[in-house]
Each structure stands twice: as structure tokens, then as C-alpha cells.
Backbone as ProteinMPNN parsed JSONL, in Angstrom:
{"seq_chain_A": "MVTFGSDQYVWHSAGAQSHAEPDNPPVASQVGLNQGAKVTLPRCSVTVLRGKVQDMELRG", "coords_chain_A": {"N_chain_A": [[0.855, -1.149, 0.0], [0.63, 2.154, -0.871], [0.66, 5.419, 0.247], [-0.243, 8.805, -0.075], [-0.825, 11.392, 1.779], [-2.413, 13.744, 4.068], [-0.423, 13.887, 5.997], [1.821, 14.077, 4.505], [1.804, 16.396, 3.078], [1.122, 19.959, 2.898], [-1.753, 21.935, 2.75], [-2.457, 24.801, 0.902], [-4.702, 27.265, 1.045], [-6.031, 29.299, -1.297], [-8.121, 30.366, -2.844], [-8.803, 30.214, -6.291], [-6.18, 29.652, -6.766], [-5.39, 27.71, -4.995], [-3.394, 25.093, -3.575], [-1.45, 22.071, -3.065], [1.437, 21.59, -1.076], [3.986, 19.555, -1.309], [5.684, 17.87, 1.303], [6.795, 15.636, 2.393], [7.818, 12.336, 1.285], [5.685, 9.829, -0.338], [4.185, 7.257, 1.719], [5.129, 3.945, 2.073], [3.898, 0.702, 2.66], [3.387, -2.687, 3.822], [0.608, -4.78, 3.83], [-1.193, -7.434, 5.222], [-3.997, -9.124, 4.313], [-6.998, -10.808, 5.077], [-9.773, -12.747, 3.784], [-12.679, -10.803, 3.561], [-11.672, -8.744, 5.031], [-11.292, -5.313, 6.042], [-10.094, -2.186, 4.857], [-8.896, 0.745, 6.201], [-8.712, 3.934, 5.001], [-6.535, 6.782, 5.018], [-7.823, 10.069, 5.635], [-8.326, 12.552, 3.105], [-6.421, 11.634, 1.152], [-4.369, 9.984, -1.334], [-4.343, 6.726, -2.201], [-2.777, 3.706, -3.049], [-3.506, 0.404, -3.597], [-2.157, -2.759, -4.055], [-2.34, -6.046, -5.323], [-3.557, -9.469, -5.232], [-6.767, -10.695, -5.97], [-8.76, -13.184, -4.8], [-11.197, -15.736, -5.388], [-13.407, -14.063, -5.958], [-16.62, -12.82, -6.492], [-18.143, -11.424, -9.213], [-20.273, -8.692, -9.405], [-22.936, -6.988, -10.938]], "CA_chain_A": [[0.0, 0.0, 0.0], [1.367, 3.414, -0.934], [-0.258, 6.497, 0.593], [0.195, 10.195, -0.066], [-1.937, 12.031, 2.474], [-2.198, 15.028, 4.738], [0.847, 13.861, 6.739], [2.912, 14.28, 3.56], [1.727, 17.694, 2.402], [0.391, 21.057, 3.525], [-2.659, 22.55, 1.791], [-2.495, 26.261, 0.928], [-5.981, 27.712, 0.528], [-5.891, 30.618, -1.919], [-9.121, 30.464, -3.906], [-8.491, 29.483, -7.523], [-4.752, 29.321, -6.757], [-5.138, 26.742, -3.918], [-2.512, 24.002, -3.999], [-0.744, 21.286, -2.053], [2.887, 21.723, -1.103], [4.551, 18.321, -0.766], [6.708, 18.053, 2.325], [7.392, 14.328, 2.644], [7.5, 11.372, 0.221], [4.602, 8.897, -0.019], [4.509, 6.215, 2.693], [4.901, 2.596, 1.558], [3.801, -0.317, 3.709], [2.813, -3.953, 3.393], [-0.504, -5.206, 4.665], [-1.694, -8.774, 4.956], [-5.439, -9.096, 4.519], [-7.75, -12.047, 4.894], [-11.072, -12.562, 3.15], [-13.618, -10.025, 4.338], [-10.981, -7.683, 5.774], [-11.551, -3.942, 5.611], [-8.944, -1.293, 4.897], [-9.266, 2.128, 6.511], [-7.818, 4.837, 4.285], [-6.392, 8.1, 5.635], [-8.637, 11.089, 4.98], [-7.613, 13.472, 2.2], [-5.219, 10.951, 0.67], [-4.375, 9.134, -2.518], [-3.786, 5.461, -1.737], [-2.722, 2.648, -4.062], [-3.431, -0.961, -3.073], [-1.822, -3.716, -5.103], [-2.396, -7.417, -4.844], [-4.389, -10.416, -5.962], [-8.082, -10.949, -5.391], [-9.123, -14.568, -5.064], [-12.578, -16.149, -5.085], [-14.262, -12.891, -5.957], [-17.787, -12.908, -7.331], [-18.425, -10.137, -9.843], [-21.678, -8.292, -9.386], [-23.1, -5.811, -11.766]], "C_chain_A": [[0.908, 1.221, 0.0], [0.364, 4.542, -0.712], [0.437, 7.845, 0.54], [-0.974, 10.966, 0.521], [-1.528, 13.297, 3.181], [-0.959, 15.051, 5.629], [2.041, 14.148, 5.829], [2.844, 15.623, 2.842], [0.97, 18.701, 3.257], [-0.472, 21.696, 2.442], [-2.66, 24.055, 1.995], [-3.781, 26.716, 0.257], [-5.851, 29.144, 0.017], [-6.864, 30.756, -3.081], [-8.758, 29.609, -5.1], [-7.026, 29.055, -7.592], [-4.394, 28.336, -5.629], [-4.283, 25.595, -4.434], [-1.923, 23.277, -2.795], [0.751, 21.516, -2.211], [3.471, 20.459, -0.472], [5.683, 18.622, 0.217], [7.461, 16.758, 2.583], [7.028, 13.384, 1.502], [6.308, 10.498, 0.624], [5.1, 7.816, 0.953], [4.163, 4.864, 2.083], [4.856, 1.62, 2.729], [3.214, -1.584, 3.112], [1.716, -4.324, 4.373], [-0.917, -6.614, 4.251], [-3.177, -8.792, 5.293], [-6.04, -10.464, 4.27], [-9.083, -11.719, 4.243], [-12.002, -11.802, 4.095], [-12.988, -8.883, 5.124], [-11.333, -6.32, 5.194], [-10.273, -3.127, 5.764], [-9.457, 0.111, 5.187], [-8.233, 3.047, 5.867], [-7.725, 6.17, 5.017], [-7.246, 9.128, 4.892], [-7.747, 11.98, 4.128], [-6.336, 12.845, 1.663], [-5.467, 10.301, -0.685], [-3.664, 7.869, -2.091], [-3.862, 4.435, -2.848], [-2.564, 1.317, -3.344], [-3.128, -1.884, -4.238], [-1.899, -5.109, -4.518], [-3.269, -8.276, -5.721], [-5.691, -10.599, -5.205], [-8.474, -12.367, -5.791], [-10.58, -14.802, -4.685], [-13.523, -14.971, -5.009], [-15.413, -13.088, -6.946], [-18.085, -11.539, -7.904], [-19.914, -9.883, -9.832], [-21.845, -7.071, -10.265], [-24.344, -5.798, -12.453]], "O_chain_A": [[1.849, 1.302, 0.79], [-0.657, 4.615, -1.395], [1.55, 8.011, 1.039], [-1.989, 11.174, -0.144], [-0.457, 13.854, 2.94], [-0.485, 16.13, 5.985], [3.139, 14.428, 6.309], [3.745, 15.952, 2.07], [0.274, 18.341, 4.207], [0.01, 21.97, 1.343], [-2.839, 24.538, 3.113], [-3.939, 26.573, -0.956], [-5.598, 30.074, 0.782], [-6.491, 31.203, -4.166], [-8.443, 28.428, -4.957], [-6.671, 28.189, -8.391], [-3.213, 28.148, -5.337], [-4.423, 25.171, -5.581], [-1.899, 23.791, -1.676], [1.265, 21.623, -3.325], [3.455, 20.305, 0.749], [6.515, 19.502, -0.008], [8.635, 16.782, 2.951], [6.03, 13.607, 0.817], [5.961, 10.435, 1.803], [6.291, 7.508, 0.995], [3.038, 4.654, 1.629], [5.661, 1.697, 3.657], [2.619, -1.561, 2.034], [1.876, -4.198, 5.587], [-0.977, -6.931, 3.063], [-3.566, -8.508, 6.426], [-5.629, -11.183, 3.359], [-9.474, -10.555, 4.16], [-12.096, -12.123, 5.28], [-13.689, -8.136, 5.807], [-11.632, -6.193, 4.006], [-9.478, -3.35, 6.677], [-10.349, 0.607, 4.498], [-7.038, 2.954, 6.148], [-8.715, 6.641, 5.575], [-7.376, 9.067, 3.67], [-6.557, 12.136, 4.405], [-5.274, 13.466, 1.716], [-6.604, 10.1, -1.112], [-2.51, 7.918, -1.664], [-4.89, 4.304, -3.513], [-1.618, 1.118, -2.581], [-3.766, -1.801, -5.287], [-1.562, -5.325, -3.353], [-3.673, -7.873, -6.812], [-5.719, -10.651, -3.976], [-8.513, -12.702, -6.975], [-11.12, -14.156, -3.787], [-14.349, -14.887, -4.1], [-15.197, -13.475, -8.094], [-18.264, -10.583, -7.15], [-20.712, -10.744, -10.201], [-20.963, -6.214, -10.315], [-24.629, -4.859, -13.197]]}, "name": "protein", "num_of_chains": 1, "seq": "MVTFGSDQYVWHSAGAQSHAEPDNPPVASQVGLNQGAKVTLPRCSVTVLRGKVQDMELRG"}
């Protein structure tokens, strides 16, 4: 899991010129999940989860 969130940047509110100022690199970590597990994502973040999904039923 790689996360870039509010711990890694400061938001500058300036109307149409608002922007994030990166301060730290994204945080990389490994998570082991079992079937039915839930992942809590940090607020105001971009998070990438990579892995394999097994025994998944597609609904649509």
C-alpha cells in the first residue's frame, strides 16, 4: 500500500490558486489481509493498493 496524504503535504488555501505543497515522500507499507478484511484509508489521501483478489464474485 502506498499512501500520499495530509501527513505528507500542507494545503495552501488561496481560492483558484489553492494548492498542495509536498513536504514528505509517499509512505509505503505492506498489509496482509484475509477474506472479508476492511482497509481504513487516511482522509484526504491518494492510496494505491496492489495485490491479488481470489474467489471474488463479480456483481453488476
